[in-house]
C-alpha positions as CSV (number, residue, x, y, z in Angstrom):
1,X,-115.9,-31.8,-175.5
2,X,-116.1,-34.0,-178.6
3,X,-118.5,-36.9,-178.7
4,X,-118.8,-39.5,-181.3
5,X,-122.5,-39.9,-181.5
6,X,-123.9,-43.4,-181.8
7,X,-126.9,-44.3,-184.0
8,X,-129.6,-46.8,-183.8
9,X,-130.1,-49.2,-186.7
10,X,-132.5,-46.7,-188.2
11,X,-130.0,-43.8,-188.1
12,X,-131.5,-42.0,-185.1
13,X,-129.0,-40.5,-182.7
14,X,-129.0,-42.3,-179.4
15,X,-129.5,-40.1,-176.4
16,X,-129.8,-40.2,-172.6
17,X,-131.9,-38.6,-170.0
18,X,-131.0,-37.7,-166.4
19,X,-132.9,-39.1,-163.5
20,X,-133.6,-35.7,-162.0
21,X,-133.5,-32.2,-163.4
22,X,-133.3,-29.2,-161.0
23,X,-132.5,-25.7,-162.3
24,X,-129.3,-26.1,-164.3
25,X,-128.3,-29.4,-162.6
26,X,-128.8,-32.9,-163.9
27,X,-128.7,-35.8,-161.5
28,X,-127.8,-39.3,-162.5
29,X,-128.3,-42.0,-159.8
30,X,-126.1,-45.1,-160.2
31,X,-126.2,-48.1,-157.8
32,X,-123.0,-49.9,-158.8
33,X,-119.6,-50.9,-157.5
34,X,-117.6,-49.7,-160.5
35,X,-118.3,-46.7,-162.7
36,X,-116.8,-45.9,-166.0
37,X,-117.2,-42.9,-168.4
38,X,-120.1,-44.5,-170.3
39,X,-121.8,-43.1,-173.3
40,X,-124.7,-42.1,-171.0
41,X,-122.4,-40.0,-168.8
42,X,-120.7,-38.4,-171.8
43,X,-124.0,-37.4,-173.4
44,X,-125.4,-36.0,-170.2
45,X,-122.1,-34.1,-169.5
46,X,-122.2,-32.7,-173.1
47,X,-125.7,-31.5,-172.5
48,X,-124.8,-29.9,-169.1
49,X,-121.8,-28.1,-170.7
50,X,-123.9,-26.8,-173.6
51,X,-126.5,-25.4,-171.2
52,X,-123.9,-24.1,-168.7
53,X,-125.1,-26.5,-166.1
54,X,-123.7,-29.3,-164.0
55,X,-124.0,-33.1,-164.0
56,X,-124.1,-34.6,-160.5
57,X,-123.7,-38.4,-160.3
58,X,-124.9,-40.0,-157.1
59,X,-123.2,-43.4,-156.3
60,X,-122.7,-45.8,-153.4
61,X,-120.0,-44.9,-150.9
62,X,-117.9,-47.9,-151.9
63,X,-118.2,-47.3,-155.7
64,X,-114.9,-47.4,-157.5
65,X,-114.4,-44.7,-160.2
66,X,-112.4,-46.0,-163.1
67,X,-109.6,-44.0,-164.7
68,X,-111.5,-43.0,-167.8
69,X,-114.2,-41.3,-165.6
70,X,-111.6,-39.7,-163.4
71,X,-109.9,-38.2,-166.5
72,X,-113.3,-37.0,-167.8
73,X,-113.9,-35.3,-164.4
74,X,-110.5,-33.7,-164.4
75,X,-111.0,-32.2,-167.9
76,X,-114.5,-30.9,-167.0
77,X,-114.2,-30.0,-163.3
78,X,-116.8,-27.3,-163.2
79,X,-119.4,-29.4,-165.0
80,X,-119.3,-32.8,-163.3
81,X,-119.3,-34.0,-159.7
82,X,-119.7,-37.3,-158.0
83,X,-121.5,-37.5,-154.7
84,X,-121.1,-40.7,-152.6
85,X,-124.4,-40.6,-150.7
86,X,-126.2,-43.9,-151.5
87,X,-126.1,-46.7,-148.9
C-alpha cells in the first residue's frame, strides 16, 4: 500500500494513533453518519499491514461507507474490518 505522507509546516510527518490497541489489533472508534477513506484510516491501515495486524473500525449501525473506503477495504481484506456496533 502506497501512502503519500503529509507534513506539517515544520516538515514533520503527520501521523495518527488508534483509540485502542489490543495484541496485533488497532481499534478506531468513529461516531459519524458517513465514513470515507481518510488520511487517518490510511495511516493506521499502513501501520497494521506493516506489523501484520488488523485495523478494526467501530461505527454506528446506520453509518454509510463511501466508495473510496469500500475500495480500500476490498484491496486489504485481511487487514481492515468495519464493525457496526455503536448505538
